MARBA-959651 format. One record per atom (N, C-alpha, C, O): residue number from 1; residue in one letter; atom name; y, x, z. Coordinates in pm, 1 decimal. Layout:
<recs>
- NUM;A;CA;Y;X;Z
...
</recs>
This chain:
<recs>
- 1;X;N;6703.6;-9701.7;-3705.4
- 1;X;CA;6641.6;-9789.9;-3607.9
- 1;X;C;6700.2;-9930.1;-3622.6
- 1;X;O;6821.9;-9948.0;-3625.3
- 2;X;N;6613.5;-10026.7;-3631.9
- 2;X;CA;6659.6;-10164.5;-3645.2
- 2;X;C;6655.3;-10234.8;-3510.3
- 2;X;O;6576.0;-10199.7;-3422.9
- 3;X;N;6740.5;-10332.9;-3495.1
- 3;X;CA;6744.7;-10410.1;-3371.7
- 3;X;C;6699.8;-10551.2;-3401.3
- 3;X;O;6750.6;-10615.2;-3493.4
- 4;X;N;6603.5;-10600.8;-3322.7
- 4;X;CA;6556.7;-10737.8;-3341.7
- 4;X;C;6579.4;-10818.7;-3216.1
- 4;X;O;6545.2;-10776.1;-3105.8
- 5;X;N;6637.2;-10934.9;-3234.0
- 5;X;CA;6656.1;-11026.9;-3122.3
- 5;X;C;6538.1;-11122.9;-3122.4
- 5;X;O;6508.1;-11186.3;-3223.5
- 6;X;N;6472.1;-11132.7;-3008.7
- 6;X;CA;6354.1;-11218.5;-3002.4
- 6;X;C;6366.9;-11318.9;-2889.5
- 6;X;O;6438.7;-11296.9;-2792.0
- 7;X;N;6295.9;-11429.1;-2904.6
- 7;X;CA;6294.6;-11533.2;-2802.1
- 7;X;C;6175.4;-11515.3;-2710.1
- 7;X;O;6090.2;-11429.5;-2733.1
- 8;X;N;6169.9;-11595.3;-2607.9
- 8;X;CA;6065.7;-11583.4;-2506.3
- 8;X;C;5925.6;-11609.8;-2561.4
- 8;X;O;5830.3;-11543.7;-2519.9
- 9;X;N;5911.2;-11704.7;-2653.6
- 9;X;CA;5777.7;-11736.0;-2707.0
- 9;X;C;5725.4;-11622.0;-2793.3
- 9;X;O;5607.0;-11588.5;-2788.4
- 10;X;N;5814.4;-11562.7;-2872.3
- 10;X;CA;5775.5;-11449.3;-2955.8
- 10;X;C;5737.1;-11330.1;-2868.6
- 10;X;O;5646.5;-11253.9;-2902.4
- 11;X;N;5805.9;-11315.1;-2757.6
- 11;X;CA;5777.1;-11205.6;-2665.1
- 11;X;C;5636.6;-11219.6;-2608.2
- 11;X;O;5561.9;-11122.0;-2601.2
- 12;X;N;5601.5;-11339.2;-2568.4
- 12;X;CA;5468.6;-11363.5;-2510.9
- 12;X;C;5358.1;-11337.6;-2613.1
- 12;X;O;5250.0;-11289.4;-2579.4
- 13;X;N;5387.5;-11370.4;-2737.5
- 13;X;CA;5287.3;-11358.5;-2842.0
- 13;X;C;5260.3;-11213.7;-2882.6
- 13;X;O;5146.7;-11177.7;-2913.6
- 14;X;N;5363.9;-11131.4;-2882.5
- 14;X;CA;5348.5;-10998.9;-2943.7
- 14;X;C;5395.9;-10883.9;-2855.9
- 14;X;O;5467.1;-10795.2;-2903.0
- 15;X;N;5357.3;-10884.6;-2729.7
- 15;X;CA;5400.9;-10779.8;-2637.9
- 15;X;C;5348.5;-10641.8;-2676.9
- 15;X;O;5422.1;-10543.6;-2667.6
- 16;X;N;5223.3;-10632.7;-2720.3
- 16;X;CA;5166.5;-10501.8;-2754.3
- 16;X;C;5234.1;-10442.3;-2877.4
- 16;X;O;5256.4;-10321.5;-2884.1
- 17;X;N;5266.4;-10527.0;-2974.3
- 17;X;CA;5336.3;-10482.0;-3095.0
- 17;X;C;5474.2;-10430.2;-3058.7
- 17;X;O;5518.2;-10326.7;-3108.7
- 18;X;N;5541.8;-10503.2;-2971.3
- 18;X;CA;5675.8;-10464.0;-2927.6
- 18;X;C;5669.6;-10328.9;-2857.6
- 18;X;O;5751.5;-10240.8;-2883.8
- 19;X;N;5572.8;-10313.2;-2769.1
- 19;X;CA;5557.5;-10187.2;-2696.2
- 19;X;C;5532.9;-10071.2;-2792.3
- 19;X;O;5592.9;-9964.5;-2778.6
- 20;X;N;5444.9;-10092.5;-2888.9
- 20;X;CA;5410.6;-9986.7;-2984.3
- 20;X;C;5530.3;-9949.1;-3071.6
- 20;X;O;5559.7;-9831.0;-3089.9
- 21;X;N;5598.3;-10048.9;-3124.7
- 21;X;CA;5709.7;-10022.1;-3215.2
- 21;X;C;5830.6;-9961.9;-3144.4
- 21;X;O;5902.2;-9880.0;-3202.0
- 22;X;N;5853.5;-10002.5;-3019.4
- 22;X;CA;5968.1;-9946.7;-2949.0
- 22;X;C;5938.8;-9805.1;-2900.9
- 22;X;O;6030.3;-9723.9;-2887.3
- 23;X;N;5810.9;-9774.8;-2874.8
- 23;X;CA;5772.7;-9638.9;-2834.4
- 23;X;C;5793.2;-9540.2;-2948.1
- 23;X;O;5834.3;-9426.4;-2925.6
- 24;X;N;5764.5;-9584.1;-3070.6
- 24;X;CA;5781.0;-9495.7;-3185.4
- 24;X;C;5925.6;-9493.3;-3233.5
- 24;X;O;5956.6;-9430.8;-3334.9
- 25;X;N;6012.2;-9559.9;-3162.3
- 25;X;CA;6157.1;-9563.7;-3188.4
- 25;X;C;6191.9;-9623.1;-3325.7
- 25;X;O;6296.5;-9591.9;-3382.7
- 26;X;N;6103.5;-9708.5;-3377.8
- 26;X;CA;6130.6;-9771.4;-3506.9
- 26;X;C;6224.0;-9890.3;-3490.5
- 26;X;O;6310.1;-9916.1;-3574.6
- 27;X;N;6204.9;-9962.1;-3379.9
- 27;X;CA;6284.9;-10082.0;-3358.2
- 27;X;C;6327.3;-10095.1;-3213.2
- 27;X;O;6259.4;-10047.4;-3122.2
- 28;X;N;6439.4;-10159.6;-3193.4
- 28;X;CA;6483.8;-10195.9;-3058.7
- 28;X;C;6463.9;-10345.6;-3046.4
- 28;X;O;6500.6;-10421.2;-3136.4
- 29;X;N;6406.6;-10388.2;-2936.4
- 29;X;CA;6383.8;-10530.5;-2916.5
- 29;X;C;6472.3;-10581.3;-2804.5
- 29;X;O;6474.6;-10524.5;-2695.3
- 30;X;N;6544.5;-10687.4;-2831.7
- 30;X;CA;6632.4;-10745.4;-2731.5
- 30;X;C;6592.1;-10890.2;-2710.0
- 30;X;O;6591.6;-10971.7;-2802.3
- 31;X;N;6558.7;-10918.9;-2586.4
- 31;X;CA;6518.8;-11054.4;-2549.8
- 31;X;C;6644.9;-11135.6;-2527.9
- 31;X;O;6731.3;-11098.4;-2448.4
- 32;X;N;6654.5;-11246.5;-2599.0
- 32;X;CA;6774.4;-11329.0;-2591.0
- 32;X;C;6742.9;-11457.7;-2516.3
- 32;X;O;6652.4;-11532.1;-2553.9
- 33;X;N;6817.7;-11482.6;-2411.1
- 33;X;CA;6797.8;-11602.9;-2331.2
- 33;X;C;6863.7;-11723.8;-2393.7
- 33;X;O;6945.3;-11711.0;-2484.9
- 34;X;N;6828.1;-11841.9;-2344.1
- 34;X;CA;6886.3;-11965.6;-2396.0
- 34;X;C;7035.8;-11973.3;-2368.6
- 34;X;O;7111.0;-12036.7;-2442.7
- 35;X;N;7077.6;-11907.2;-2260.1
- 35;X;CA;7219.9;-11908.9;-2224.3
- 35;X;C;7297.8;-11796.7;-2292.7
- 35;X;O;7417.0;-11779.6;-2267.2
- 36;X;N;7231.3;-11720.5;-2379.3
- 36;X;CA;7299.2;-11613.7;-2452.8
- 36;X;C;7289.5;-11477.3;-2387.0
- 36;X;O;7340.3;-11379.1;-2441.2
- 37;X;N;7225.1;-11469.1;-2270.9
- 37;X;CA;7211.8;-11340.0;-2203.9
- 37;X;C;7106.0;-11256.6;-2276.1
- 37;X;O;7009.3;-11310.2;-2330.1
- 38;X;N;7125.5;-11126.1;-2276.1
- 38;X;CA;7034.2;-11037.6;-2346.8
- 38;X;C;6977.4;-10931.2;-2253.9
- 38;X;O;7043.1;-10888.4;-2159.0
- 39;X;N;6855.8;-10889.7;-2281.9
- 39;X;CA;6790.4;-10786.0;-2204.3
- 39;X;C;6711.3;-10700.0;-2300.5
- 39;X;O;6624.2;-10749.6;-2372.0
- 40;X;N;6741.6;-10570.6;-2302.4
- 40;X;CA;6670.7;-10481.8;-2394.3
- 40;X;C;6536.1;-10442.8;-2335.4
- 40;X;O;6527.2;-10401.9;-2219.6
- 41;X;N;6432.7;-10455.7;-2415.3
- 41;X;CA;6298.6;-10417.8;-2372.0
- 41;X;C;6278.8;-10271.1;-2405.8
- 41;X;O;6274.4;-10232.0;-2522.4
- 42;X;N;6266.8;-10191.3;-2301.1
- 42;X;CA;6251.3;-10048.4;-2323.7
- 42;X;C;6106.9;-10007.1;-2298.3
- 42;X;O;6042.2;-10057.9;-2206.8
- 43;X;N;6057.1;-9914.7;-2380.0
- 43;X;CA;5918.0;-9874.5;-2363.8
- 43;X;C;5897.7;-9791.2;-2238.2
- 43;X;O;5991.5;-9730.8;-2186.2
- 44;X;N;5774.7;-9788.9;-2190.9
- 44;X;CA;5742.2;-9708.4;-2074.4
- 44;X;C;5633.5;-9611.1;-2113.1
- 44;X;O;5528.4;-9649.5;-2164.6
- 45;X;N;5660.3;-9485.2;-2087.6
- 45;X;CA;5559.4;-9383.8;-2114.7
- 45;X;C;5452.6;-9394.8;-2007.1
- 45;X;O;5482.8;-9427.0;-1892.2
- 46;X;N;5328.4;-9368.2;-2043.8
- 46;X;CA;5221.1;-9378.8;-1945.1
- 46;X;C;5239.4;-9276.2;-1834.5
- 46;X;O;5218.3;-9306.5;-1717.1
- 47;X;N;5278.6;-9155.2;-1871.8
- 47;X;CA;5307.6;-9054.9;-1769.5
- 47;X;C;5445.7;-8998.1;-1798.1
- 47;X;O;5472.9;-8949.4;-1907.8
- 48;X;N;5530.4;-9004.9;-1700.2
- 48;X;CA;5666.6;-8954.9;-1718.4
- 48;X;C;5680.6;-8826.9;-1637.9
- 48;X;O;5668.2;-8827.0;-1515.4
- 49;X;N;5706.7;-8717.9;-1708.6
- 49;X;CA;5729.3;-8592.1;-1638.3
- 49;X;C;5879.1;-8569.0;-1631.2
- 49;X;O;5955.1;-8621.3;-1712.7
- 50;X;N;5920.2;-8491.1;-1534.2
- 50;X;CA;6063.3;-8467.3;-1515.6
- 50;X;C;6123.6;-8393.7;-1634.3
- 50;X;O;6239.4;-8416.3;-1669.6
- 51;X;N;6045.1;-8305.7;-1696.0
- 51;X;CA;6096.0;-8229.2;-1809.8
- 51;X;C;6113.0;-8317.5;-1933.5
- 51;X;O;6206.6;-8299.8;-2011.4
- 52;X;N;6021.8;-8411.8;-1950.0
- 52;X;CA;6020.5;-8493.7;-2071.6
- 52;X;C;6139.4;-8588.3;-2081.4
- 52;X;O;6197.9;-8603.8;-2188.6
- 53;X;N;6175.3;-8651.6;-1970.1
- 53;X;CA;6280.6;-8753.1;-1973.8
- 53;X;C;6384.1;-8724.7;-1865.2
- 53;X;O;6347.7;-8707.6;-1748.8
- 54;X;N;6511.9;-8719.4;-1901.1
- 54;X;CA;6613.9;-8700.0;-1798.1
- 54;X;C;6612.9;-8816.2;-1698.6
- 54;X;O;6580.6;-8929.5;-1734.4
- 55;X;N;6648.0;-8787.1;-1575.3
- 55;X;CA;6641.4;-8887.3;-1467.7
- 55;X;C;6717.5;-9015.1;-1500.4
- 55;X;O;6672.3;-9124.5;-1466.6
- 56;X;N;6832.5;-9002.3;-1565.8
- 56;X;CA;6914.3;-9119.9;-1597.4
- 56;X;C;6843.9;-9212.7;-1696.0
- 56;X;O;6859.0;-9334.7;-1689.5
- 57;X;N;6767.5;-9153.9;-1786.7
- 57;X;CA;6703.8;-9233.3;-1891.5
- 57;X;C;6564.5;-9280.9;-1853.5
- 57;X;O;6504.1;-9360.3;-1925.6
- 58;X;N;6513.7;-9233.5;-1741.7
- 58;X;CA;6378.5;-9269.5;-1700.5
- 58;X;C;6371.9;-9415.2;-1657.5
- 58;X;O;6455.9;-9462.1;-1580.5
- 59;X;N;6274.2;-9484.7;-1706.4
- 59;X;CA;6256.6;-9624.9;-1669.0
- 59;X;C;6123.1;-9636.2;-1598.0
- 59;X;O;6018.3;-9606.3;-1655.1
- 60;X;N;6127.7;-9678.6;-1476.0
- 60;X;CA;6004.4;-9691.1;-1400.2
- 60;X;C;5939.4;-9825.3;-1427.8
- 60;X;O;6006.9;-9924.0;-1457.0
- 61;X;N;5808.0;-9827.3;-1418.0
- 61;X;CA;5731.5;-9947.1;-1447.2
- 61;X;C;5777.1;-10064.9;-1361.9
- 61;X;O;5790.9;-10176.7;-1411.6
- 62;X;N;5800.5;-10039.2;-1232.6
- 62;X;CA;5840.6;-10146.0;-1141.1
- 62;X;C;5973.8;-10207.9;-1185.5
- 62;X;O;5989.2;-10330.0;-1187.5
- 63;X;N;6069.7;-10121.0;-1221.0
- 63;X;CA;6201.2;-10168.0;-1267.2
- 63;X;C;6187.3;-10247.0;-1396.5
- 63;X;O;6253.2;-10349.1;-1415.7
- 64;X;N;6100.7;-10198.6;-1484.9
- 64;X;CA;6079.3;-10264.8;-1612.9
- 64;X;C;6024.5;-10405.5;-1591.6
- 64;X;O;6070.9;-10501.2;-1653.7
- 65;X;N;5925.4;-10417.1;-1503.2
- 65;X;CA;5864.6;-10547.4;-1476.0
- 65;X;C;5965.2;-10640.1;-1409.3
- 65;X;O;5971.0;-10759.1;-1440.4
- 66;X;N;6044.7;-10585.3;-1317.1
- 66;X;CA;6146.9;-10665.9;-1249.9
- 66;X;C;6249.9;-10716.4;-1351.4
- 66;X;O;6292.6;-10831.7;-1345.6
- 67;X;N;6288.9;-10628.9;-1444.0
- 67;X;CA;6383.5;-10666.5;-1548.8
- 67;X;C;6326.4;-10772.2;-1640.4
- 67;X;O;6395.3;-10865.4;-1682.0
- 68;X;N;6198.7;-10755.7;-1671.1
- 68;X;CA;6128.1;-10850.8;-1756.0
- 68;X;C;6119.4;-10985.8;-1686.4
- 68;X;O;6139.3;-11090.5;-1748.0
- 69;X;N;6089.3;-10981.7;-1557.1
- 69;X;CA;6079.2;-11103.2;-1476.0
- 69;X;C;6212.6;-11178.2;-1475.5
- 69;X;O;6217.3;-11300.3;-1490.3
- 70;X;N;6320.4;-11102.1;-1458.2
- 70;X;CA;6455.2;-11159.8;-1456.6
- 70;X;C;6490.4;-11217.9;-1593.3
- 70;X;O;6547.0;-11326.7;-1603.0
- 71;X;N;6456.0;-11143.5;-1698.8
- 71;X;CA;6485.2;-11189.2;-1834.8
- 71;X;C;6410.2;-11317.6;-1867.6
- 71;X;O;6464.5;-11407.2;-1932.1
- 72;X;N;6285.1;-11326.0;-1822.9
- 72;X;CA;6205.0;-11446.6;-1846.3
- 72;X;C;6266.7;-11564.5;-1772.6
- 72;X;O;6278.0;-11674.3;-1827.1
- 73;X;N;6306.0;-11540.7;-1648.9
- 73;X;CA;6366.6;-11647.5;-1568.7
- 73;X;C;6493.4;-11699.8;-1634.9
- 73;X;O;6517.7;-11820.5;-1637.5
- 74;X;N;6574.6;-11607.6;-1688.8
- 74;X;CA;6699.6;-11647.1;-1754.0
- 74;X;C;6673.8;-11715.4;-1887.7
- 74;X;O;6740.4;-11813.0;-1922.4
- 75;X;N;6576.4;-11663.6;-1962.6
- 75;X;CA;6549.4;-11718.2;-2095.4
- 75;X;C;6474.7;-11850.5;-2089.5
- 75;X;O;6501.0;-11941.8;-2167.8
- 76;X;N;6383.3;-11859.5;-1997.6
- 76;X;CA;6297.1;-11976.5;-1988.2
- 76;X;C;6361.3;-12093.4;-1915.6
- 76;X;O;6339.4;-12209.4;-1950.2
- 77;X;N;6440.6;-12061.3;-1814.9
- 77;X;CA;6499.8;-12162.2;-1725.3
- 77;X;C;6390.6;-12253.3;-1670.5
- 77;X;O;6413.1;-12371.4;-1644.0
- 78;X;N;6273.2;-12196.2;-1654.4
- 78;X;CA;6158.4;-12270.4;-1602.8
- 78;X;C;6112.9;-12212.1;-1471.0
- 78;X;O;6195.3;-12179.0;-1385.7
- 79;X;N;5982.4;-12199.2;-1453.3
- 79;X;CA;5933.2;-12144.7;-1326.3
- 79;X;C;5963.0;-11995.7;-1313.6
- 79;X;O;5966.2;-11923.8;-1413.5
- 80;X;N;5984.4;-11950.3;-1192.4
- 80;X;CA;6008.6;-11808.6;-1168.6
- 80;X;C;5873.1;-11744.3;-1141.2
- 80;X;O;5802.8;-11781.4;-1047.2
- 81;X;N;5838.5;-11648.1;-1224.5
- 81;X;CA;5709.4;-11581.6;-1209.7
- 81;X;C;5718.7;-11468.1;-1109.0
- 81;X;O;5824.7;-11408.8;-1089.2
- 82;X;N;5605.5;-11439.1;-1046.0
- 82;X;CA;5601.4;-11327.2;-952.2
- 82;X;C;5578.3;-11198.1;-1030.2
- 82;X;O;5544.3;-11200.7;-1148.5
- 83;X;N;5597.1;-11085.8;-962.4
- 83;X;CA;5577.4;-10953.1;-1019.6
- 83;X;C;5435.3;-10941.9;-1076.9
- 83;X;O;5415.4;-10890.8;-1187.2
- 84;X;N;5338.2;-10990.2;-1000.4
- 84;X;CA;5197.3;-10983.4;-1039.3
- 84;X;C;5169.3;-11069.1;-1163.3
- 84;X;O;5095.3;-11028.4;-1252.9
- 85;X;N;5229.6;-11188.2;-1166.7
- 85;X;CA;5209.3;-11278.7;-1280.7
- 85;X;C;5264.9;-11218.9;-1409.2
- 85;X;O;5204.3;-11231.3;-1515.7
- 86;X;N;5381.6;-11153.5;-1398.5
- 86;X;CA;5443.9;-11091.7;-1516.1
- 86;X;C;5355.1;-10978.2;-1566.8
- 86;X;O;5334.5;-10964.2;-1687.4
- 87;X;N;5302.7;-10897.4;-1474.9
- 87;X;CA;5212.6;-10788.0;-1512.9
- 87;X;C;5090.7;-10841.5;-1587.2
- 87;X;O;5049.4;-10786.0;-1689.0
- 88;X;N;5034.0;-10949.5;-1535.2
- 88;X;CA;4914.9;-11009.7;-1593.6
- 88;X;C;4946.3;-11071.3;-1730.4
- 88;X;O;4868.8;-11058.3;-1825.1
- 89;X;N;5060.6;-11137.9;-1738.3
- 89;X;CA;5101.6;-11206.7;-1860.5
- 89;X;C;5114.4;-11110.3;-1978.7
- 89;X;O;5076.6;-11143.7;-2091.0
- 90;X;N;5167.5;-10991.3;-1952.8
- 90;X;CA;5190.6;-10895.0;-2060.1
- 90;X;C;5093.2;-10777.5;-2058.7
- 90;X;O;5114.1;-10677.4;-2127.2
- 91;X;N;4986.8;-10790.9;-1980.4
- 91;X;CA;4885.0;-10685.5;-1969.7
- 91;X;C;4944.6;-10547.6;-1943.6
- 91;X;O;4910.8;-10450.7;-2011.5
- 92;X;N;5032.2;-10539.5;-1846.2
- 92;X;CA;5090.4;-10410.5;-1809.5
- 92;X;C;5000.3;-10350.5;-1702.4
- 92;X;O;4980.4;-10409.7;-1596.3
- 93;X;N;4946.8;-10234.3;-1730.5
- 93;X;CA;4853.9;-10170.7;-1635.5
- 93;X;C;4930.5;-10093.4;-1530.0
- 93;X;O;4869.9;-10033.1;-1441.4
</recs>
């Protein structure tokens, strides 16, 4: 598994590719902020069953979006987006 550090502009451009590649466990994507802070983008399964993923490793969509929102705020140092805006920006259903 390879690890790629990406910036905010690359993230906006290729969210679907990132989601697909991280789901297949080929690559790990880490969003790197301008201040050097990092946030790992973890894939979200469409349906998470208790048997499939242990509770500790389960990532809920809401938490993922909140983490993404925080990472964007740190990386961009620009406007703070709302939960809804982040969902729309990355086409998260």
